[in-house]
Structures are given as C-alpha cells and as structure tokens.
N, C-alpha and C positions, 0 to 999 in steps of 0.2 A: 505329133506337135511338140516342140520344145518348150517346158515348163520351168519356171524358176522354182528354186528350192521351197520358196513359201507358197507357191501355186500347188506345187505337187503335194504339201501337205494339206492344203484346202482339198484338191483332189480325193486324197485319201480319207478325208473325213466325211465325204458324202454318205458311204455306206455305213461307215462306222457309227457315226452319229445317229443316222436313220434307225439302226439296230438298236442302238441305246435308248432311244426315245421309245421305241417299239417295247423294248423290254421293262423300262420304266412305267409305261403305261399299262402293261399287261394285268397287273394285279388289281387295278382299279376300274377295269373296263365294265360298263354297265351301270356304273356307280353313280351317284349324284355328284355334283361339283363339290370341292373341298374347299375350306377356308384357309386363309394364309398360316393360320395357328396349328394346322394340322401338317404332319409330316409327309413326305413324298419320297419313297426310297424304291431300290430295286430290291425288292422283299420277296417277290415270288408270291405263290396263291392265285387269288382270284377265281373266277367261274370255271376256268378249266385246270386249276392247280398247277401253275406254272412254276417251274424252279426260279430261284432267284437268278436274275441275270438271262433267262431264256427269252429268246424272240419268238415272235408267233406268225401267223400268216402274211404279214406284212412284209416282213423281212425275207421269209421263205421264197415269196413270189419274185421279189426284187432279186435275190440270189439267182434264181433260175433265168433270168434275163441277164445279170451281169456275167455267168458262167459263158453263156453264148457269145456277148460282146467281148469277153476275155479272149477268145479265139481270134479276134481280129475280124470276125464276121461282120458284114453291114446289116444291121438291124432291119434295114427297110428290105432286104431281100427275103423272098418265101421261104427259101431254106432255113433262113435264120429264125424265122417267126415259126415255122414247122418244130424246130428243136425246141423252142421255149414252150409252145404249147405240150409237147409230148412230155417235157419236163415237169410243167405243172401238173399234167394228167397222173402222172406216176406219183408225184408228191401228194396230191389230194387224195389218193386212195387210202392213205394212212394216217393223214394229217390230223391233229386234234381239233383243229378250228379252220374253218374254211367259209368265207362268206357265202350267204344264202345265194347271191346272185352268181356268184363265181363258181359255187358247185354245181348250179343247176346248168349254166353254160357248159362246163367241162363235161358233166356227165351226159348230157345231151351230144356233145361232140364225140364222145367215145362211142355212145351208141351208133352214131351216123358211121363212124370209121369201120365199126364192125360190120355194119350192114353193107358198107361198100367193100368189105375184105380188105381193108386198106389200113396203114399206119395213121393215127390220128395226126392232123396237122391243123394249120393256119385256116384254111379254108373250111374244116369242119367247126372250129371255133366260132370263125366269123358269122357264119350261117346261124349257129346255134344263137349266138348273141343277137342277132337281128330278130331271130323268132322269139326269143324271149322277150325282147323291148316290144314287139307289137302285141305279143300275148299279156305280159303284164301292164303294158300302158306306160311304163317309165324303164330306165335301166341306168339312171344317172347317180347310182351308188359310189361310194369312195374307194371301191375296190382297186381301180386301176391307178388313181392318183397314188396311193399309198405304196405301190412298187415301182413309180416311174423314174426314181432317182438315178439308176445306172443309166438309164437312157441318155441322160444329159453327159454323163461322162464319156460315153461313146461319141460325142459328137461336139467336144470342145472345140474343134477346129472349123465347124460348119453350122452356123445357127439354122440355115433353111434347111439343111439336111436332118438337123435335130428335129424341127416342126414336122417334118414328114414321119419320122421315126417314132415320135412320141404320139402321135396321131394314130398310126396303124397299130402300135402296140397296146394303147387303150382299147381301140375297136376289137381286139381279139376277144375280149369278154364285155365289153361294156360299149353298146351301139350308139348311146345317146351323145350328140356332138358336145353337149356340156362337159362331159368327162373327157373327151380328147381336149378340149380348149383349156379345162383346168391343167390337165398335163403339160401342154404346151407352155401356157405361162409358168409355170412351177419349173419345169425343166430349163426354160430361159433364164429364170432368176438364179438356178442353182450355176448355170454355165458362166453367167455374169459374176457370181460371187467367187467361183473358182479364179477367174481371171483376174478379178479386181479387188476382192476382199469386201465388196461392198454387198449389204442385204437390202436387195431394191426389187421389191416384186412387180413395180412397175415398168421396170427395165423391157419387159416383153409386151407391154400393151400395143406399141406401135407395130407389131408383127401380127397380130390378131386380125381377122377380118374387119374391115372397116366399121360394119354394122354391129359388132361384137364389143367393140373398144370402150364405148361409154358405159355399157351394161357391166363390164368386169371392173371398170373404174370406180364406178359407184359402189360396187361390192366391197373393193379394197378400202373406199372411204368408210364403209360402214364397220369392216372389220377393224380400222384403225381407230375408232371412237369408241368401241366397246371390247368387254373383257372376253376371254374364250366362253365363260360360262353362257353367255347371251346366246350362243350358237348351239341350242340344245338339239338341234334336228342334224347333228354331225355325222349321220350315216349317208346323208345327201353330199355329193361331192363339192357341191358349192359352200356348204356350211363348214364342210369338212377343211377346206382350203381357207375360208374367214376364220376359222377357230385357231389354226395354226398360225396365219398371219397375225392375227390378233395376239398372240401369246409371244409372237417373236418382236413385234412392232411396239406392243404395250409395255415389255419389259425394259427397264432401263438398262442401257450399257454402263457397267460400273466404271468409274474412273480407277486407274491404276493406282494403288497404295501399297506397294509390296511390304512395308514394314508391319500394315494391319493384314496382311494376308488376302488382300483384295485385288482383283485383276480384270483387265477386260474380257479374257478369256472365260470368267466366270458367268458371262451372258448365256454362254451355249447351256449351262446346267440350270440357271434360273429360268430361261425361257422354255426350256422342256418341261421343268417343274410346273410352270404356268399352265402349259398346253395339258398336261396331266389333271390339274386343278379344273380344268374346264368340265370334267366329267363326261358320263356316257361312252362315247367310243374312243376312250382314251389312249389306247395304244396306236389306233391308226392316225389320231391328230398328232400325237407326238412323233410317230414315224415319220410323217409328212414333213413336220416342223424339223426334225434332225437332220433331213437331207440337205436342207437350205442353211441351217446353223452350222453344220459341219463344213459345207462349202464356203461360208464365211468367216468361220474361226479356225478350221483346220481340225485334223486327227489330234494334234498336240494339246487341243482344248477339251477333249473327252476326258474326264477324270480317271485316273489308274483306277480307283475303287470300283468303277463301273466296268472298265475294260477287263479286269481280272475275272470277272464272274460272267461275262458276256459269252452267250452260246446259243447253239439252236440247230435246226435242220440246215443242211444234211450232216451233223456232225461236227460243224465249224465253230471256230473262236474269234476272237477279235483280230488275231494275226491273219487268218484266213481272209477275213474282210479285206483287209490292206492289200494282200496279194492280188485278190480279185481286182481290186481299184487300180493297182499298179499295173497288173496285164492290160486291164482295158485302155487306161491312158498311152500305154505303150504299143497299141493296135495289135496285141497278141505276140508282141515279138518276146523271145525267151529271156528270163532273168540271168544277165551275165555277171552278176554280183560274185565276187571270189569270196567265198564263205572260210576260206582257208587262211586268208589275210597275209598272202606272201608279199613280200617286200615291205613288211612293217617293221621289222627287227624282232627283239624279244618281246615276247607275249607271255611270260612268265611271272610277271609281279602279283605277288600275294601276301596278304597280311591280315591279322585280325585289326579290327577298329579299334584305336587307341582307347576310345571311351567306352567301347561295348564289345565284349569277346563273342557275343552272339551275331555280329555282323562282320563278315569277310569282305574285304576290298582287294580288287586286283584286276587284271588283266583277262583277256578271253580264252587265254591258255588255260585258266583255272577251270573250264568247263571240261576239259579232257579228263582231269580226275578231280571230283569235285571234293571240297575240304570236308573233314568229318561232321556228319549231322546236318549238312545244309539240306533243307527241303523245300527252299524258295529262291529263286535266282531273279535278280532284277537287272535285265539288259540294257545298257544305254548304248547300244550299237546293234545294227542289224546282225542276227544269228541263224543259222541253218534250222530246218523244220525238226531236226532230230538233235539239238544242241543239248537238251537235258535228258536224264533218262526217266523212264515212267515213274509216276508217282512224286516227282519234283515240280514244283509250280514254277511256271516261267511268267514274267510280265515284262514285257518290251515297252521301253520309252523311247519316243523319239527326240532325240537331242543331237543337233549337229554341231560338230567340234571345228567351227569357224566363226570368227568374228563378224559382225554386222546383223541389223534387225533383220534384213530378208532372209537369213539363215535359220533364226530362230525366233519367229514373231511372237511367241508366246513363252519366252525363256523365263521370266520370274515365275509364271504359273508352273511352267514345267518342274523346276527346280523345287518349288514349294510343295507342289502334289507328289513328287517322287519322294521327297522325303516324309511326307505325311504317310505316303503307302508303307515305307519302310518301318515307321513307328507302329503302324497297325499290325504288320507282321509280326514285329517283335513283340507287341502285347499278346499275340495269337500264340506266341511260344514257338515261333518260328525260328530256324536259323538260317541267315539270309547271306547269300553272295551278291554283292554289288560289283558290276565291272563294266568296262569299255573296252576298247581294242588293246590299249597299251597301259590304261591307269594313269595317262598323263594329264588330262585336263577334265574329262567329264566325270569320273569316279572320284576325283579328290575333291571336285566342286560339291558334288552332291554330299559326299561323306562329310565335308567341311560343315554344310548347313546341318546335317543330322547330329554332328557333334556339338555345335553351338547351342541347337535345342535341348541335346541331353543334359549339358552341363550348365547351360545358361551362361555361357562365356562369349566373350566377343568372337565374331567368326574368323578373324585373323588368328587368334588363338588356337581355334580348333583346326583351321586350315595349317597352321605349323605343326600340330601335333600329327595330322594325316599326312603331311609330305614328309615327316620324319620317318615314317613306315614304308613309304612308298617310293622307291628309287626314282627319279626323274619326274616326279608329280610337279606341275607348274600350269594350273589352269589358266586359259586364255583370257584376255582383259575383259571381253563381255561378260565371262561368268563371274569373273572377280568382282566388276561393277555391280552384278545383280545380286551378289551375295551381301555385299556391303548395304545394297538398298534394303534388303531383308535381314538388316542386323537385329538380333534378338535382344531385348532388354534383360539385364542380367537378374532381374528380380521384378516380381509382380505384387506389389504392396498389397492391395487389396485382397488377394488370396492368403496371402501370409497373416494378415489381421484377422481373416475369417477362421482361420485355423488355429491362431492362438486363443482366441475367445472359445471355440470348441473345445480345444484341451483343457482350458481352466474350466470350463462348465463339467466336462465329464470327469475331471479329477477334483472337483471342489472340495470333496469331504476327505482327501487324503492328505497325511502329512509325514514327514520323515522325522522321527523322534530322534531327540537329542540324549546324550549320555545322562547317567544317573548324576543326581545333584545339580544339573544344569536347568534352572528355572526359566530358561527363556521359552517363548512358544517354539513349537514345532515347526519345521520348514515346509511351506506349501510344496507340496509334490510337483506342482507346475514348474519349480525352479530347476527340477532335473530335466524336464521337458524342453525348456528353454536353453539350458546348457547344451543338451544334444543337438537342438536345431543350430545352435550357434558354432559347433564343431563341424557339422555337416557343411555349413555356409562358408566356414574357413576352408575347407577342403575341396572347394570348387563344385559344391552339389547344386543341382537344379532347384528350381521353384517346388517342384513335386517331390524332391528328395528333403528339403528342408522341412516342408509340411509334414512328410513321413516322420522325420525326427520328433515334430511337436505331437505326433499322433500314434507314435510307436507302440504305447502301452495300453492304448484304449481297448483294443482286442482282448489281450491277454488278461488286462484286469476288470474290463469292464463289459464284457460281452457274452454272457454265458448262453444267449439266446441267438447270437450272430446278427442281432438288430444294427448295431453299431456298424458292421462290415457295409452294409447297404446303404447307410447314412453317408459314410465317407465317400462311397463312390459317386452318390448323388451329389453331394457339397463339391467335391474336390477331384472327382474323375478316377477311372479304372486305374491308371497310373499308380494314383497315392494308394488306393485300396491295396493294389498287388505287392507295393512295397511294404505297407503296414503289415500284411498278413505274412509276407517273408520274413519280417522282424519278429514275430509272434511265436513264442514257443509253446508246448503244450502245458496244460494247466493242472495244478497239484491234485483237483478233484475229477480230471478225466480218467476213465477206466485204465487200471495198470500203472498211473502215473503217481502214485504216492511216495514212492521212494525217490529220493532227490536226485541220485546219480543216473537212475533209469530216465528220469525226466529230461535231465541236462544232457544226457547222451543222445537223445533222439535228436534234440535242438543241434548239438554238435555235427552230427552226421549230415543233417541237413544244411549246415552252415558250409560244411566242408564241398558239398556238392554244388553250392550255389555260384551261378555265373553271372548274375546281374550285378554290375559294379554299383549301380545305385543302393540296392539292398545290403550290399557288403558295406558300402560306405555308411550307411546309416546304423547298421549293427555294431560297425567298429567305434563309432561316436558314442553309441549307448555305452558299451563296455567301458571305454576309457572314462567317461563322465562317472559311471559307478565306482570304478577303481580309483579315481582320483579322490572321490567323497570318503571312500573307505581308507585310503592312505592319510587323509587330513585327519579323521576320527582317530586313526591309529596313532598318529603323532601327538595328538592333543590328549588322549585319553589312555593309551596303552592297549594292552593285549585285551582288556575286558571288553573292547568293542564286539569282540568275537561273540559274546554272550547275546548280542542284539538280534544275530541272525538264526533262522531257523536250522541252517546248515552251518556247521563250525569251520574251524581254521582247516582242517584237513580236506574237508569237501570244497571250501572255497578255493584253497590254493590248487587243487586238481581241475576244478574248473576254470579258473583263469589260465594257467599253464596249458591246458588244452586250446583255450582260445588263442592264445598267443600263437601256437604252432600252427593252428588253421589260418589266421590272418597272414603270418608270414608267408604260407604256401601262396596265399592269393596275392601278397604284394610281390612274389617271384613273377607271378604269371601277370602282373600289372593291372590287376583287380582292386588292390587296395594301397593306398599311400604308404611309403617306405617310412616316413617321419611319423605318421600317427601309430603305426605299427610298433615302432621303437619305442614311443612314449609308454604304450600299454606294457611292453615287456619291462622297462624300467619300473613302473607302478607296481607290477606283479613281483619284481625282485624285492622291491621295498616292503611289501606285505609280507614276504616271507622272513623278514627279519623280526617280526611280532608274533612269535609263537604264543600260545595259550598259556597263562600262569597255572601251574600244577595241573597241566594236561586237561583243564576244564572245556568242556564242549570242543574238543580236539579232533573228533570224529574226522 
C-alpha cells in the first residue's frame, strides 16, 4: 500500500508509542492512581525492577507478532500463527513478567506439543486457551489487547482481513469473544488513525456484529465521561480499553503555541501520562493507549528523551521498532535505502558550533571518523545499523528535508524536542555530533535554534553564525518559518529579578572597603555582581549566564557546607548551578590551599581546560570587572592600594597575566570575546605601571 510521508510517520509511531507507554507505565504497575501533582516518568523500578525505558511483556508479545508480519506473511495463515506461538513460548521461558492467563495457556500448549512429539503451534495454543476458559470460567483478560497493535499495521489495505486476523491472534491465548472484539475495535481505530490522522475509536463500531455495537458504544460513552482511575478493574479487557480510551479522549489536545513550547504533538505524552495515572495495570493500559496515539500523532511525536532510553526484549531499541514497522507496511520487501548516499555530492561538512565547542555540526560523512571526544550522535537523517562505534549513543530524529505540512506534520515539536535533547546531552557532559546528509538545511535549522537558546539571541542571529561555519547551509522555507515561530525572547525578567534579590541577600553583609582617609561608606559587594552581570549581558550571554554572573561568588564566599549549590539549582536550574560551580575557585581554608599561588594555580589549570563558552564568558566578565575596580583605585590612590590585598603586587600581577594568557587562548578558539580579552590585557598593563612604593607588599 502506498502511504504518504505523514501516513508513514503515523504507521511508524504505532509500535514506538505503544512501547513508550509500556515502559512509562512499568514502574507504577499495581500501584494506586496518581494525582496530577505527582510526576510520571520513564524512571524504571517497580515490582519487577525494570530499567529506565525498559518495556515489558506487552511490547515483547507485540514484537513477536510484528516479527512475523515483517516477513510479509499473512497473519491469518496457520503457519504465521504457528511462528507467533513458538516465539511467544520461547520468550515466556525466560521472561521476567508474563500475565497469569498467558503463562497458563503457553505452558499447557507446550505440554501438549511435547505429548504429541510435535513443535508447538497455534492449534496447541488455541486448544489450551479454550480449556483455560472453561476451567477458569473466564478468559477476558487484557493480554491480547495489549499486543494487538502490529496486526493493524499488517492490514492497512484491508479492514475485513484485519478483523479476521485480530480475532484469530487474540484467540491464540484469549478464548473469550470480548477479548477478540476489543482487539478488532482497537485495530480498526489504529488503521483509521494511520490513514486519516484522526483518533476515533467509534470508527470501527459499524464493523462489529450488530448485536454487539450498542454494548460497545455504551462502554465508549462511559469511558468518555470518566477518568482512567475510574476503571479500576483494568486487568479485564473491557476496562483496560476504557481506561486507555478515557486517557486519550479525556486529555485535551493542546493548541500549537511554538513560542511557549506547546504543540499538538504534546497530546501523545500527556495522554500516556494520564493512562499511567489511572493506576493498577499501568503498563498495559498505557501500551494500549500508545498504539492508537502513535497512529494518530506519529513517531515524530514520541519525545526524544523517551526514545533514547527505550529498550527491551529481544535486545531491541527504538530504531528496531521503526525498522519492524517499516517492514510490515512494506509487506516484507527489503529495505533498498542507500545508506551510502551516492549522488548527493560532498558529505564532509563539519565544524564546531559557533556558540558551543562541545557540539559538532556537519554532514553524514562525519560518521566515518567521528570528531575527537564525540560520545553522542544526533542523526537528522536515516543512518545504517552500524553507523556509530560501540559506546557512542545514537539518537535518530525523523525530520524530512522538504517543504509542506504533509512532510513534517510535527515540525515545530521536532525542532523544539531535538534542541531540548541536545541541551540535555550537553548538561550530561556529552560531546555531541549533530548531522544530516549534507548539513544544508536540517542541521543548520536545529543548530540555529540551539544557538538562539544558548545565547538568548534572535534566531536569525544564531542562524547567521551557524551558516558562517557550514558551507552551503540554507534551511528550507518551512524550517525558517518554524524557527521564527519559536523565537526565544532575549531575556526573562522574572528570573533576573529573582536572582538579583537572591544575590543581594546572600552578600548582604559584605562590602568593598575604600582607601585610607576616605570616610564614605563601603561599597556594597552586590555592585560587583551587578557589574559582572552587565558585562555578561553586553557580551551576548544567555539568561542563565547573566544569572550566573549575579551568583558567581555565592559558592566561593558563602557555601562552606554546599547548601547554596542545591538552592541555586532548585531556584534557577541545573545549568546555572553548573556555571556558578565552574566559576568558583578553591577556598583559602580548603586543605592545602592556604598558599595564594597554589590556590590560584589550581583555578588557572581548570580554566585552561574549560570548554563551556558560558563559564568562560562569566569568568572573563568577573576578572575584567575586578581589574577595572583595581585600576580605578590605583589611579585615585596610587600604589598604596596594593596594601588592601592579602596578596600583593607581585602575586596580583602574576595572577592577572596568567589569566590574560588563558583567555587569549580561548579567544583564538572562539570561546571568548576578542574585545573583552583585549580590555583585560590593557587593564593588566595599566596595573603594572603602579608598582608598590618602597617594595611594600610586593611579593
């Protein structure tokens, strides 16, 4: 079946979002409902000790179906169903978590196969499922609904064949007709969502048996009028479906507001979180919901932060789920994509991001020999399965280099989400390569948004800086329009006001003394902090960097027990804390730090190895403002000024000259402003003209 680009994105989202919901819900399984004030995250843990991002039996059983469908086999055929049952049986022998009913059926089917001296197959499972139903009196658990999503992908071309297959695959372990009806209803909704983009569970009602339509219509009415937590028997297939649909239908779809970072695609994440908040069988309800949400919003709506950790049986990751979905919709045809990118011309563009040396930007050719230190790659184009060496994290992003809403239905979200991903990787200390095929459009677009956020500059300013280092860079019109819609305001006044108040309170008792004979009150220390923040602002620093300028002395002067560091992170974020820590040198009372030059040399060594442009910018502003004040005092009061310092003329001049040398090196590498380094050099030269009188305090 020929699908449009948007339909393919939605088809690829089915398995991906189902697995994401599964892994999101796993830590909360068997727990009570969660209120809106409690966080829901892909954190791992739970009753079975799941790893963060690890999917459970829901996705494992779906993968077994998907593997068979990916060969092009007709899931209605006995041979295909035999292969599915055999795969389930092999999985169940070592699986951490298998549903009670499913385990009972597969165990009985295995015994029957051994008794027949035969390979386990669909007939063994179906017979065992029927026996279990009659013996237990019920078999309408949620175990067949949780795995049904790939069946829909295999029959996008034929809804009647889909009904047959969904019913038959459900009956392999769940004999109760209600389980089959739920699978049919959900698969038809997935098919409809892939083809139309609409989330409509009622689309399949007319295709149910006439006697059952009103029953299910009433159940859907009930789901739409209540919250997921109301369906507290969600181990039953009916309430599992109701809980999933309640989460989808009851979660408002956001209105796109790119400037505020809000997108329609956020509905996928919000609805999955709502499914988990319903409690009890959280992984299954969220997995069910995820299959339909992925079909409606697409793989591109699944947050990158989830995709990078998603994994599970049989050793798969997010990209493997996309590969499976691709093979299913292609009917098992081989992937003929040319990962060599022949015919594209030059593929060797590569440069450091003009605002962040820890981010490399370039073309796909950079993968052949990764730049030094790169341990994370963000690919904006398709890459082969062995694209990066072992130990290097690869996160693939679906971004189509063509204009038109049909090509990138979640364009704003993808640009925003990918930039957020890169920021997170950099906060983790990772050195990142961001690339597409030729670095002409996709790479500069994402790099520009990242730069605008880093420096709090207009996106056009950041884009110009990026294009200056990438030959041929020229993002397509739709990318430029999306960037302008997400224009980042240059400053955030509320945060700056809060930081100013925090700094004033932290340093309330500190003053800078005036010279002998000067009866004016001492200068409040906060004047220095405001001066540093002003220089950072003048030099194009981001809001976080300006705040760090205000707080840069808090830890060094005020934090013997490291209490302030946690406060700074709480009030102003991790980025600010890291900047402030980077600007804080060792203290005089630290072990082995009593001697001035020993203490200062340690900081100089650290500064020389620093690659954060933000930390360098704040440190340079601090040193320039200190030097300005010292020179002003020297010009007013003469060399006696040196007597005010614990370290005298010789030590001070050594310190400042070493700083000039280090900042000059950073300037040559593009990490520090040339003009500001030049100012520091001139100030230090002026200091040198005021040697101490009579050699006093001249060490």
